[in-house]
VMD Tcl script that draws the C-alpha trace (Angstrom):
set ca {
  {-0.15 -0.05 -0.12}
  {1.42 3.28 -1.10}
  {0.57 5.94 1.73}
  {1.07 9.78 0.90}
  {2.26 11.67 3.88}
  {1.18 15.26 3.78}
  {3.17 16.49 6.70}
  {2.72 20.12 8.36}
  {1.87 22.46 11.07}
  {-1.92 22.69 10.57}
  {-2.06 25.70 12.18}
  {-5.25 25.50 11.51}
  {-6.16 22.85 8.74}
  {-7.96 24.31 6.12}
  {-10.39 23.23 3.19}
  {-7.36 23.51 0.76}
  {-5.52 20.90 2.77}
  {-8.33 18.48 2.40}
  {-9.25 19.22 -1.10}
  {-5.48 18.61 -1.73}
  {-5.74 14.95 -0.06}
  {-9.29 13.94 -1.48}
  {-7.80 14.80 -5.10}
  {-4.89 12.76 -4.64}
  {-6.86 9.64 -3.35}
  {-9.52 9.95 -5.79}
  {-6.93 9.99 -9.03}
  {-5.24 7.19 -7.23}
  {-1.93 8.42 -7.01}
  {-2.09 7.07 -3.32}
  {-3.59 4.60 -1.78}
  {-4.42 6.46 1.74}
  {-2.95 10.14 2.35}
  {-2.26 10.58 6.07}
  {-1.83 13.99 7.08}
  {1.15 13.89 9.49}
  {0.64 16.75 11.97}
  {4.20 18.40 13.08}
  {4.79 19.24 16.80}
  {7.33 21.59 15.45}
  {8.69 22.41 11.58}
  {12.36 22.95 12.27}
  {12.28 25.57 9.36}
  {9.46 27.55 10.64}
  {8.96 29.88 13.82}
  {7.18 28.46 16.79}
  {5.17 32.06 17.43}
  {2.09 31.60 17.03}
  {2.07 27.68 16.88}
  {-1.32 26.65 18.58}
  {-0.52 23.65 21.22}
  {-0.06 20.35 19.28}
  {-2.91 18.68 20.88}
  {-5.16 21.18 19.86}
  {-4.02 20.88 16.04}
  {-4.27 17.42 16.18}
  {-7.84 17.83 17.22}
  {-8.92 20.17 14.86}
  {-7.38 17.73 12.34}
  {-9.27 14.69 13.33}
  {-12.58 17.02 13.09}
  {-11.68 18.26 9.87}
  {-11.06 14.78 8.38}
  {-13.49 13.14 10.23}
  {-14.91 9.70 8.18}
  {-13.39 11.30 4.88}
  {-12.57 8.06 2.52}
  {-8.95 7.12 2.42}
  {-7.99 10.11 4.54}
  {-6.10 9.98 7.84}
  {-4.51 12.02 10.72}
  {-1.48 11.00 12.49}
  {0.47 11.80 15.24}
  {3.44 9.63 14.37}
  {5.76 12.47 15.12}
  {4.44 13.60 18.36}
  {6.40 10.38 19.78}
  {9.80 11.26 18.15}
  {12.66 13.51 19.28}
  {12.39 17.06 18.58}
  {12.70 19.05 16.27}
  {11.00 16.62 13.56}
  {13.24 15.82 10.90}
  {11.25 14.24 8.07}
  {13.96 11.61 7.54}
  {13.72 10.87 11.06}
  {9.90 10.04 10.61}
  {10.16 8.26 7.28}
  {12.67 5.86 9.18}
  {10.46 5.61 12.02}
  {7.29 4.67 9.64}
  {9.14 1.97 7.49}
  {10.10 0.55 10.87}
  {6.37 0.74 12.10}
  {4.82 -0.14 9.24}
  {6.90 -2.61 7.18}
  {4.03 -3.40 4.83}
  {3.62 0.01 3.33}
  {5.82 2.20 1.13}
  {5.41 5.76 1.52}
  {5.62 8.96 -0.70}
  {6.08 12.62 0.64}
  {3.55 15.19 -0.56}
  {5.03 18.57 -0.39}
  {3.87 22.05 -2.06}
  {6.05 23.55 -4.99}
  {7.32 26.01 -2.39}
  {8.73 23.62 -0.01}
  {10.27 21.83 -3.14}
  {12.08 25.12 -3.69}
  {13.34 24.98 0.11}
  {13.88 21.13 -0.06}
  {17.56 21.47 -0.39}
  {17.77 22.75 3.16}
  {15.70 19.86 4.84}
  {18.23 17.60 6.96}
  {19.46 14.45 4.76}
  {17.29 15.68 1.81}
  {19.45 13.59 -0.16}
  {18.55 10.59 1.72}
  {14.99 10.92 1.24}
  {15.30 11.66 -2.31}
  {17.27 8.24 -2.62}
  {14.94 6.20 -0.67}
  {11.29 7.80 -1.22}
  {9.06 9.13 -3.85}
  {7.95 13.07 -3.48}
  {4.90 14.21 -5.00}
  {5.29 17.88 -5.75}
  {1.69 19.87 -6.05}
  {1.47 23.68 -7.58}
  {1.92 26.57 -5.35}
  {1.24 30.32 -6.21}
  {4.44 32.09 -7.08}
  {6.67 28.76 -7.63}
  {6.83 27.61 -11.04}
  {8.24 23.96 -11.38}
  {9.58 22.50 -14.50}
  {8.63 18.96 -14.74}
  {11.15 17.78 -17.16}
  {13.94 18.83 -14.55}
  {13.16 16.63 -11.49}
  {14.79 13.96 -10.30}
  {13.63 10.53 -11.08}
  {12.14 9.78 -7.58}
  {10.26 13.54 -7.82}
  {7.01 13.98 -9.83}
  {4.93 17.15 -10.48}
  {1.23 16.24 -9.95}
  {-1.17 18.71 -11.58}
  {-3.77 19.60 -8.81}
  {-6.16 22.21 -8.70}
  {-4.54 25.44 -7.42}
  {-5.71 25.70 -3.84}
  {-5.02 29.31 -2.84}
  {-5.68 29.23 0.81}
  {-3.22 29.65 3.50}
  {-3.22 28.90 7.38}
  {-1.57 32.39 8.17}
  {-4.17 34.38 6.11}
  {-6.77 32.43 8.06}
  {-5.13 33.16 11.56}
  {-4.54 36.72 10.75}
  {-8.18 37.11 9.68}
  {-9.48 35.27 12.77}
  {-7.40 37.64 14.85}
  {-8.36 40.61 12.91}
  {-12.16 39.91 13.03}
  {-12.80 37.39 15.73}
  {-16.10 35.54 15.63}
  {-17.48 38.07 13.06}
  {-14.90 36.14 10.70}
  {-17.43 33.68 8.31}
  {-15.23 30.73 8.78}
  {-13.87 30.85 5.14}
  {-11.58 28.21 4.36}
  {-12.33 25.77 7.47}
  {-14.84 23.06 7.80}
  {-17.61 24.19 9.58}
  {-16.90 21.59 12.45}
  {-13.43 23.27 12.93}
  {-14.48 26.86 12.80}
  {-17.10 25.94 15.73}
  {-14.34 24.43 17.76}
  {-11.81 27.53 17.16}
  {-14.73 29.86 18.35}
  {-15.59 27.72 21.13}
  {-12.17 27.52 22.47}
  {-10.94 31.04 21.37}
  {-8.08 29.73 19.36}
  {-6.57 32.47 17.42}
  {-8.62 34.88 18.71}
  {-7.02 38.58 19.37}
  {-3.72 37.51 19.22}
  {-1.39 40.64 18.15}
  {0.81 38.58 16.47}
  {-0.06 35.29 14.69}
}
mol new
graphics top color blue
foreach p $ca { graphics top sphere $p radius 0.5 }
foreach p [lrange $ca 0 end-1] q [lrange $ca 1 end] { graphics top cylinder $p $q radius 0.2 }
display resetview
């Protein structure tokens, strides 16, 4: 079974993330897609990052029982910061019957050489790169283990959503969020009245 690993802070998870996952499984590029909630991305600042368990809970609310989509807390049980090469090694040991392919945006592909032991990841795993605004990718120039997938362009960002919630508070219309996720954010007061997000 080929598992697509879609890692991220998911701070918060939004409908763009979910639609991308659904597109990948609907087109059988992966058998299942796992949303791998990261405790802390080594290349991103921790400021404004919601508590690990809260982000995990929001992701589980968002995914619910959607076919072939899963939420994973695998990285919560690994040393921090979370390096993908370590995560992949642990997953191969924990799930010897599965193969794993990374799912990353074109923006992350531009930064991929900065990833810890990126050459090891490239040597042992497939990588599916999806389009992101402002990051053109020439598919003919990619390494053999990397594929450009022609998904629709989901122009949403967690940063924009956090900023909108901080600015508009509960008057925000929840655009880009699953209704159950927006209700939970309001109920718990997540991202509200934050000066810096």
